[in-house]
C-alpha positions as CSV (number, residue, x, y, z in Angstrom):
1,M,24.0,-0.9,-9.4
2,T,22.6,-4.3,-9.1
3,T,20.4,-3.1,-6.1
4,F,19.2,-0.3,-8.2
5,I,18.2,-2.7,-11.1
6,L,16.5,-5.0,-8.7
7,V,14.5,-2.3,-6.8
8,C,13.2,-1.2,-10.3
9,L,12.2,-4.7,-11.2
10,C,10.5,-5.2,-7.9
11,G,8.7,-1.9,-8.4
12,G,7.4,-3.3,-11.7
13,L,6.2,-6.5,-10.1
14,G,4.4,-4.5,-7.4
15,A,2.6,-2.4,-10.0
16,V,1.6,-5.5,-11.8
17,A,0.3,-7.0,-8.5
18,R,-1.5,-3.9,-7.8
19,F,-3.3,-3.9,-11.3
20,I,-4.4,-7.6,-10.9
21,L,-5.7,-6.9,-7.3
22,D,-7.3,-3.7,-8.3
23,T,-9.0,-5.1,-11.5
24,S,-10.2,-8.2,-9.4
25,I,-11.8,-6.0,-6.7
26,Q,-13.3,-3.7,-9.1
27,R,-15.1,-6.5,-10.9
28,W,-16.6,-7.4,-7.5
29,W,-17.1,-4.0,-6.2
30,S,-19.2,-1.7,-8.6
31,R,-19.9,1.3,-6.4
32,A,-18.4,4.8,-6.6
33,F,-16.4,4.4,-3.3
34,P,-12.9,3.4,-4.3
35,F,-12.7,0.2,-2.3
36,S,-10.1,-1.5,-4.3
37,T,-7.4,1.3,-3.6
38,L,-8.4,1.2,0.2
39,V,-7.6,-2.6,0.2
40,I,-4.4,-2.0,-1.7
41,T,-3.3,0.7,0.7
42,A,-4.2,-1.5,3.9
43,V,-2.4,-4.5,2.5
44,G,0.6,-2.4,1.4
45,T,1.0,-0.5,4.6
46,F,0.6,-3.7,6.8
47,C,3.4,-5.4,4.7
48,V,5.6,-2.3,5.1
49,G,5.1,-2.5,8.8
50,L,6.1,-6.1,8.9
51,A,9.2,-5.5,6.7
52,A,10.2,-2.4,8.8
53,A,10.0,-4.4,12.1
54,A,12.0,-7.3,10.5
55,F,14.6,-4.8,9.3
56,M,14.7,-3.2,12.7
57,N,15.0,-6.5,14.4
58,H,17.9,-7.4,12.1
59,A,15.8,-10.4,10.5
60,V,16.6,-9.0,7.0
61,D,19.4,-7.1,5.5
62,T,19.3,-3.6,4.0
63,R,19.1,-4.9,0.4
64,T,16.1,-7.1,1.2
65,Y,14.4,-4.2,2.9
66,L,15.0,-2.0,0.0
67,L,13.7,-4.6,-2.5
68,F,10.4,-5.1,-0.7
69,V,9.6,-1.6,0.9
70,I,11.0,0.7,-1.8
71,G,10.6,-1.6,-4.8
72,F,7.7,-4.0,-4.5
73,F,5.6,-2.1,-2.1
74,G,6.5,1.2,-3.6
75,G,5.0,0.1,-6.8
76,F,2.3,-1.9,-5.2
77,S,0.7,0.8,-3.0
78,T,0.9,4.4,-4.0
79,F,-0.7,7.3,-2.0
80,S,-1.1,9.3,-5.2
81,T,-3.7,6.9,-6.5
82,A,-5.8,7.5,-3.1
83,V,-5.4,11.3,-3.7
84,N,-6.5,11.0,-7.3
85,Q,-9.6,9.1,-6.3
86,M,-10.4,11.5,-3.6
87,T,-10.2,14.3,-6.2
88,S,-12.4,12.3,-8.4
89,L,-15.2,12.0,-5.8
90,V,-14.8,15.9,-5.3
91,R,-15.2,16.6,-9.0
92,S,-18.3,14.4,-9.1
93,H,-19.7,16.5,-6.2
94,R,-19.3,13.8,-3.7
95,Q,-17.5,15.9,-1.0
96,W,-18.5,13.9,1.9
97,S,-17.6,10.7,0.3
98,A,-14.2,12.2,-0.5
99,L,-13.7,13.4,3.1
100,A,-14.7,9.9,4.4
101,Y,-12.4,8.2,2.1
102,L,-9.5,10.6,3.1
103,A,-10.2,9.7,6.8
104,I,-10.6,6.1,6.4
105,T,-7.4,5.8,4.0
106,V,-5.2,7.7,6.6
107,L,-6.7,5.7,9.6
108,A,-6.5,2.4,7.9
109,A,-3.0,2.9,6.7
110,L,-1.7,4.0,10.2
111,A,-3.6,1.0,11.8
112,C,-2.3,-1.5,9.2
113,L,1.3,-0.2,9.6
114,A,1.1,-0.3,13.3
115,L,-0.3,-3.9,13.3
116,G,2.3,-5.1,10.8
117,W,5.0,-3.7,13.0
118,W,3.6,-5.2,16.0
119,M,3.2,-8.6,14.5
120,G,6.8,-8.4,13.0
121,S,7.9,-7.7,16.5
122,L,6.4,-10.6,18.2
123,N,9.2,-12.9,18.0
124,R,11.8,-10.5,19.4
């Protein structure tokens, strides 16, 4: 039960961190392209890659992995927000921007996950 509560709390902290980063980027980036969500997705998937490599290399235990990956980064980086922003681009008749955003989001997420995994596996 303690792990469940801690995962929930970490998820809340991740959501707050996401809100702060999203708001900060949006103040700087005032264009229609949803750059803040792309940055958050990239940072989140990179960190999940690091955490997954640390877990697979037995550098962290299961509970720590759950707190960070399921909890914090589950609240921090949500693919549903990216999908919602793609939908908003389509509704505003920016289909090519939506398609580009989809491709960049998926490719960046995979690249950042792989980079995080690789960096997390260097000391092994």
